[in-house]
SETOR-619391 format. One record per residue (C-alpha): residue number from 1; chain; x, y, z. Coordinates in nm, 3 decimals. Layout:
// SETOR-619391
 resi chain       x       y       z
  NUM     A       X       Y       Z
...
***
This chain:
// SETOR-619391
 resi chain       x       y       z
    1     A   6.813  -2.282   4.084
    2     A   6.494  -2.386   3.904
    3     A   6.339  -2.159   3.606
    4     A   6.025  -2.120   3.859
    5     A   6.276  -2.006   4.155
    6     A   6.461  -1.761   3.897
    7     A   6.120  -1.609   3.740
    8     A   6.034  -1.563   4.136
    9     A   6.338  -1.292   4.137
   10     A   6.157  -1.074   3.894
   11     A   5.866  -1.050   4.146
   12     A   6.023  -0.989   4.468
   13     A   6.073  -0.675   4.649
   14     A   6.447  -0.636   4.778
   15     A   6.511  -0.493   5.097
   16     A   6.679  -0.152   5.093
   17     A   6.813   0.083   5.399
   18     A   6.841   0.406   5.191
   19     A   6.800   0.743   5.397
   20     A   6.474   0.894   5.415
   21     A   6.557   1.193   5.286
   22     A   6.885   1.343   5.143
   23     A   7.033   1.700   5.054
   24     A   7.236   1.808   4.750
   25     A   7.456   2.074   4.803
   26     A   7.550   2.271   4.494
   27     A   7.770   2.605   4.547
   28     A   7.576   2.667   4.849
   29     A   7.254   2.568   4.704
   30     A   7.032   2.307   4.882
   31     A   6.812   2.077   4.710
   32     A   6.666   1.839   4.956
   33     A   6.501   1.534   4.876
   34     A   6.245   1.275   4.986
   35     A   6.212   0.878   4.996
   36     A   5.888   0.826   4.804
   37     A   5.691   0.535   4.939
   38     A   5.327   0.428   4.890
   39     A   5.115   0.279   5.168
   40     A   4.951  -0.091   5.014
   41     A   4.759  -0.264   5.270
   42     A   4.873  -0.056   5.535
   43     A   5.253  -0.126   5.459
   44     A   5.519   0.101   5.325
   45     A   5.625  -0.010   5.025
   46     A   5.920   0.135   4.801
   47     A   6.075   0.071   4.478
   48     A   6.073  -0.362   4.395
   49     A   6.424  -0.308   4.305
   50     A   6.661  -0.123   4.097
   51     A   6.772  -0.159   3.744
   52     A   6.838  -0.525   3.814
   53     A   6.704  -0.786   4.082
   54     A   6.999  -0.737   4.291
   55     A   7.021  -0.389   4.345
   56     A   6.847  -0.200   4.556
   57     A   6.723   0.095   4.519
   58     A   6.501   0.420   4.625
   59     A   6.286   0.657   4.486
   60     A   6.360   1.029   4.612
   61     A   6.150   1.340   4.510
   62     A   6.222   1.722   4.579
   63     A   6.041   1.837   4.870
   64     A   5.757   2.064   4.801
   65     A   5.697   1.912   4.423
   66     A   5.378   1.743   4.365
   67     A   5.395   1.695   3.984
   68     A   5.596   1.431   3.763
   69     A   5.697   1.082   3.805
   70     A   5.811   1.122   4.172
   71     A   5.457   1.197   4.266
   72     A   5.291   0.910   4.093
   73     A   4.997   0.755   4.268
   74     A   4.939   0.384   4.245
   75     A   4.611   0.334   4.121
   76     A   4.635  -0.062   4.103
   77     A   4.952  -0.214   4.279
   78     A   5.108  -0.538   4.107
   79     A   5.407  -0.747   4.096
   80     A   5.535  -0.644   4.417
   81     A   5.582  -0.284   4.288
   82     A   5.774  -0.081   4.061
   83     A   6.106  -0.145   3.909
   84     A   6.352   0.154   3.883
   85     A   6.306   0.080   3.522
   86     A   5.959   0.081   3.508
   87     A   5.976   0.449   3.699
   88     A   6.263   0.578   3.460
   89     A   6.047   0.469   3.163
   90     A   5.747   0.684   3.299
   91     A   5.971   0.960   3.347
   92     A   6.095   0.965   2.954
   93     A   5.775   0.862   2.848
   94     A   5.604   1.188   3.054
   95     A   5.873   1.414   2.897
   96     A   5.754   1.301   2.531
   97     A   5.389   1.325   2.574
   98     A   5.449   1.649   2.789
   99     A   5.570   1.849   2.462
  100     A   5.182   1.790   2.292
  101     A   4.883   1.970   2.372
  102     A   4.642   1.708   2.177
  103     A   4.612   1.342   2.295
  104     A   4.935   1.159   2.291
  105     A   5.073   0.809   2.400
  106     A   5.438   0.716   2.431
  107     A   5.508   0.334   2.433
  108     A   5.839   0.283   2.665
  109     A   6.144   0.009   2.642
  110     A   6.449   0.046   2.811
  111     A   6.418   0.431   2.822
  112     A   6.363   0.447   2.450
  113     A   6.029   0.493   2.279
  114     A   5.899   0.205   2.067
  115     A   5.641   0.413   1.950
  116     A   5.472   0.769   1.990
  117     A   5.156   0.861   1.844
  118     A   4.960   1.192   1.891
  119     A   4.553   1.233   1.753
  120     A   4.519   1.342   1.400
  121     A   4.198   1.419   1.232
  122     A   3.996   1.394   1.573
  123     A   4.030   1.014   1.584
  124     A   3.967   0.868   1.942
  125     A   4.242   0.802   2.195
  126     A   4.237   0.423   2.162
  127     A   4.288   0.460   1.782
  128     A   4.585   0.689   1.919
  129     A   4.697   0.432   2.157
  130     A   4.705   0.155   1.855
  131     A   4.891   0.379   1.607
  132     A   5.177   0.400   1.877
  133     A   5.166   0.092   2.025
  134     A   5.204  -0.073   1.613
  135     A   5.446   0.138   1.513
  136     A   5.671  -0.141   1.646
  137     A   5.434  -0.391   1.818
  138     A   5.705  -0.664   1.884
  139     A   5.903  -0.439   2.102
  140     A   5.577  -0.286   2.241
  141     A   5.547  -0.635   2.434
  142     A   5.587  -0.571   2.796
  143     A   5.613  -0.182   2.747
  144     A   5.558   0.082   2.962
  145     A   5.257   0.330   2.835
  146     A   5.239   0.676   2.908
  147     A   4.990   0.926   2.815
  148     A   4.850   1.276   2.852
  149     A   4.465   1.227   2.866
  150     A   4.230   1.064   3.131
  151     A   4.226   0.677   3.029
  152     A   3.875   0.568   2.877
  153     A   3.694   0.202   2.877
  154     A   3.762   0.152   2.487
  155     A   4.162   0.275   2.542
  156     A   4.231   0.057   2.852
  157     A   4.026  -0.237   2.669
  158     A   4.285  -0.164   2.374
  159     A   4.607  -0.156   2.631
  160     A   4.463  -0.485   2.806
  161     A   4.462  -0.674   2.440
  162     A   4.835  -0.696   2.453
  163     A   5.118  -0.753   2.731
  164     A   5.180  -0.400   2.920
  165     A   5.384  -0.373   3.244
  166     A   5.248  -0.032   3.353
  167     A   5.030   0.229   3.264
  168     A   5.068   0.597   3.359
  169     A   4.785   0.900   3.276
  170     A   4.708   1.206   3.429
  171     A   4.351   1.003   3.557
  172     A   4.128   0.760   3.457
  173     A   3.812   0.731   3.419
  174     A   3.577   0.536   3.659
  175     A   3.455   0.303   3.395
  176     A   3.790   0.223   3.301
  177     A   3.960   0.101   3.609
  178     A   3.776  -0.255   3.625
  179     A   3.950  -0.326   3.285
  180     A   4.270  -0.322   3.428
  181     A   4.162  -0.557   3.708
  182     A   4.161  -0.850   3.455
  183     A   4.542  -0.908   3.466
  184     A   4.668  -0.914   3.850
  185     A   5.074  -0.786   3.753
  186     A   4.975  -0.470   3.546
  187     A   5.063  -0.184   3.740
  188     A   4.840   0.167   3.697
  189     A   4.943   0.512   3.798
  190     A   4.834   0.865   3.794
  191     A   5.089   1.141   3.730
  192     A   5.071   1.484   3.623
  193     A   5.296   1.699   3.358
  194     A   5.597   1.806   3.506
  195     A   5.619   2.161   3.633
  196     A   5.881   2.316   3.397
  197     A   5.917   2.603   3.615
  198     A   6.115   2.477   3.899
  199     A   6.444   2.539   3.943
  200     A   6.578   2.187   3.939
  201     A   6.941   2.070   4.011
  202     A   7.188   1.980   3.703
  203     A   7.176   1.660   3.524
  204     A   7.408   1.409   3.736
  205     A   7.591   1.155   3.595
  206     A   7.805   0.902   3.804
  207     A   8.133   0.767   3.659
  208     A   8.359   0.450   3.710
  209     A   8.580   0.613   3.987
  210     A   8.286   0.793   4.146
  211     A   8.371   1.082   3.975
  212     A   8.063   1.302   3.885
  213     A   7.959   1.479   3.580
  214     A   7.711   1.759   3.632
  215     A   7.542   1.954   3.321
  216     A   7.203   2.181   3.259
  217     A   6.900   1.955   3.208
  218     A   6.837   1.911   2.877
  219     A   6.495   2.074   2.649
  220     A   6.463   2.203   2.339
  221     A   6.406   2.564   2.238
  222     A   6.182   2.467   1.956
  223     A   5.851   2.420   2.151
  224     A   5.625   2.530   1.862
  225     A   5.567   2.586   1.482
  226     A   5.619   2.958   1.512
  227     A   6.036   2.867   1.643
  228     A   6.078   2.574   1.365
  229     A   5.913   2.832   1.071
  230     A   6.224   3.083   1.157
  231     A   6.487   2.828   1.139
  232     A   6.726   2.808   0.794
  233     A   6.607   2.608   0.528
  234     A   6.900   2.549   0.271
  235     A   6.736   2.322   0.008
  236     A   6.580   2.459  -0.260
  237     A   6.236   2.288  -0.158
  238     A   6.096   2.437   0.176
  239     A   5.868   2.192   0.377
  240     A   5.501   2.245   0.348
  241     A   5.257   2.257   0.600
  242     A   5.212   1.890   0.731
  243     A   5.550   1.862   0.666
  244     A   5.648   2.101   0.922
  245     A   5.405   1.953   1.151
  246     A   5.553   1.647   1.132
  247     A   5.904   1.769   1.154
  248     A   5.840   1.939   1.461
  249     A   5.668   1.627   1.635
  250     A   5.955   1.427   1.508
  251     A   6.204   1.637   1.668
  252     A   6.017   1.618   1.991
  253     A   6.032   1.254   1.980
  254     A   6.421   1.272   1.873
  255     A   6.513   1.473   2.204
  256     A   6.413   1.178   2.406
  257     A   6.570   0.868   2.200
  258     A   6.956   0.806   2.320
  259     A   7.184   0.890   2.049
  260     A   7.246   0.800   1.770
  261     A   6.865   0.862   1.718
  262     A   6.649   0.874   1.417
  263     A   6.276   0.908   1.405
  264     A   6.026   0.861   1.095
  265     A   5.706   1.031   1.132
  266     A   5.374   1.090   0.918
  267     A   5.069   1.231   1.008
  268     A   5.114   1.231   1.386
  269     A   5.254   0.856   1.425
  270     A   5.621   0.729   1.433
  271     A   5.674   0.508   1.167
  272     A   6.012   0.392   1.318
  273     A   6.244   0.505   1.584
  274     A   6.612   0.380   1.546
  275     A   6.818   0.417   1.861
  276     A   7.105   0.379   2.034
  277     A   7.311   0.270   1.727
  278     A   7.702   0.361   1.674
  279     A   7.648   0.508   1.348
  280     A   7.408   0.759   1.181
  281     A   7.341   0.541   0.883
  282     A   7.306   0.274   1.074
  283     A   7.010   0.418   1.334
  284     A   6.868   0.483   0.965
  285     A   6.884   0.182   0.802
  286     A   6.743  -0.009   1.146
  287     A   6.440   0.245   1.118
  288     A   6.420   0.132   0.752
  289     A   6.412  -0.242   0.849
  290     A   6.194  -0.193   1.130
  291     A   5.939   0.037   0.887
  292     A   5.911  -0.265   0.621
  293     A   5.899  -0.538   0.895
  294     A   5.532  -0.417   1.027
  295     A   5.456  -0.323   0.672
  296     A   5.438   0.112   0.715
  297     A   5.499   0.297   0.385
  298     A   5.783   0.565   0.423
  299     A   5.684   0.752   0.130
  300     A   5.625   1.114   0.220
  301     A   5.706   1.070   0.564
  302     A   5.936   1.288   0.765
  303     A   6.272   1.213   0.933
  304     A   6.463   1.364   1.258
  305     A   6.793   1.313   1.340
  306     A   6.929   1.398   1.676
  307     A   7.322   1.475   1.518
  308     A   7.434   1.605   1.187
  309     A   7.468   1.383   0.892
  310     A   7.853   1.298   0.850
  311     A   7.792   1.157   0.471
  312     A   7.570   1.170   0.248
  313     A   7.486   0.765   0.248
  314     A   7.193   0.912   0.518
  315     A   7.016   1.101   0.249
  316     A   7.075   0.841  -0.028
  317     A   6.896   0.620   0.216
  318     A   6.601   0.814   0.294
  319     A   6.574   0.936  -0.052
  320     A   6.547   0.572  -0.172
  321     A   6.205   0.514   0.086
  322     A   6.056   0.850  -0.044
  323     A   6.119   1.054   0.272
  324     A   6.024   1.411   0.157
  325     A   6.153   1.607   0.478
  326     A   6.452   1.583   0.699
  327     A   6.511   1.806   1.035
  328     A   6.871   1.776   1.194
  329     A   7.131   2.026   1.340
  330     A   7.331   2.083   1.070
  331     A   7.758   2.156   1.112
  332     A   7.914   1.869   0.953
  333     A   8.213   1.964   0.716
  334     A   8.013   1.766   0.437
  335     A   7.672   1.989   0.504
  336     A   7.734   2.140   0.140
  337     A   7.700   1.791  -0.019
  338     A   7.428   1.679   0.199
  339     A   7.238   1.980   0.061
  340     A   7.327   1.886  -0.260
  341     A   7.201   1.530  -0.243
  342     A   6.858   1.648  -0.051
  343     A   6.800   1.882  -0.394
  344     A   6.886   1.643  -0.621
  345     A   6.606   1.444  -0.484
  346     A   6.375   1.705  -0.365
  347     A   6.385   1.675  -0.029
  348     A   6.327   1.970   0.179
  349     A   6.546   1.987   0.508
  350     A   6.558   2.200   0.825
  351     A   6.816   2.286   1.024
  352     A   6.800   2.336   1.411
  353     A   7.161   2.471   1.504
  354     A   7.077   2.247   1.835
  355     A   7.195   1.914   1.893
  356     A   6.993   1.653   2.072
  357     A   7.182   1.399   2.189
  358     A   7.059   1.190   2.476
  359     A   7.319   0.951   2.642
  360     A   7.185   0.858   2.979
***
């Protein structure tokens, strides 16, 4: 098979015969789902394929739902439609930007954000996007971009200045749409913030033998500065106001990063995101290496960790970079040593009492 033939595999939709609707019954309660398809040139189309080109796939949405990625309205269709990963990245990105009230951008790759930024000091939306993209411009190549604001022409031009696979937004200004027509394959979709009030079923994980794990969907209880400021601060130094804000925003992003997760954040933007490492200090070292590679100064930045610090090596690594504030669950047998290490280095630390692992 030639390289040209292989490339065609990634652009061609795979047929599927999954049912038009499915019913999930849990303890006598029924959850009804309808297959999602879109009309493209008078033809009904679904997902291009699953995680990989040889996997059939279909997207289903709860009956009656009108928000979230299951209700995406495609403004521009390309590359024979979205794959399952395009939809999944949109879902995770939408989770992230939904935490924020101000204009926010999440640049997604493989279910993880490579960069996230929120409007800071009234900067324009295009600048917010640049900050999110340039947190890790190498990883942002071929990304899925998710925003929580209507995309204007300047933001559209900035998105089109590099290679992006898919853009999701609640709306697009009319003069922004022609900008996206310059690239045939880019897909543009409208999605609205998910409705948290809906009675959703548990998350479902399918194991190797077909066994299932059901668990409650995870959502942090720390949704604003007020509950954050009520959390214990065991260190001698307390966070100052801008550190509290950065800690909250970093924590929100960490909640949607695959464990082990570390987020370094300052002034409304991620400086580096470490994800999927088997050891926590490795995730932090990965963050530091990324930040250095792209010229980000970590002095005065805040750190969020989705799990506790088992050793003080994490604090020593953070202190060497000038990180000034940390948010983490706490609960390690070495918490006292971790607190001492923070005090030694003048680092403020907030304990959430809440772990935010994401393993799927």
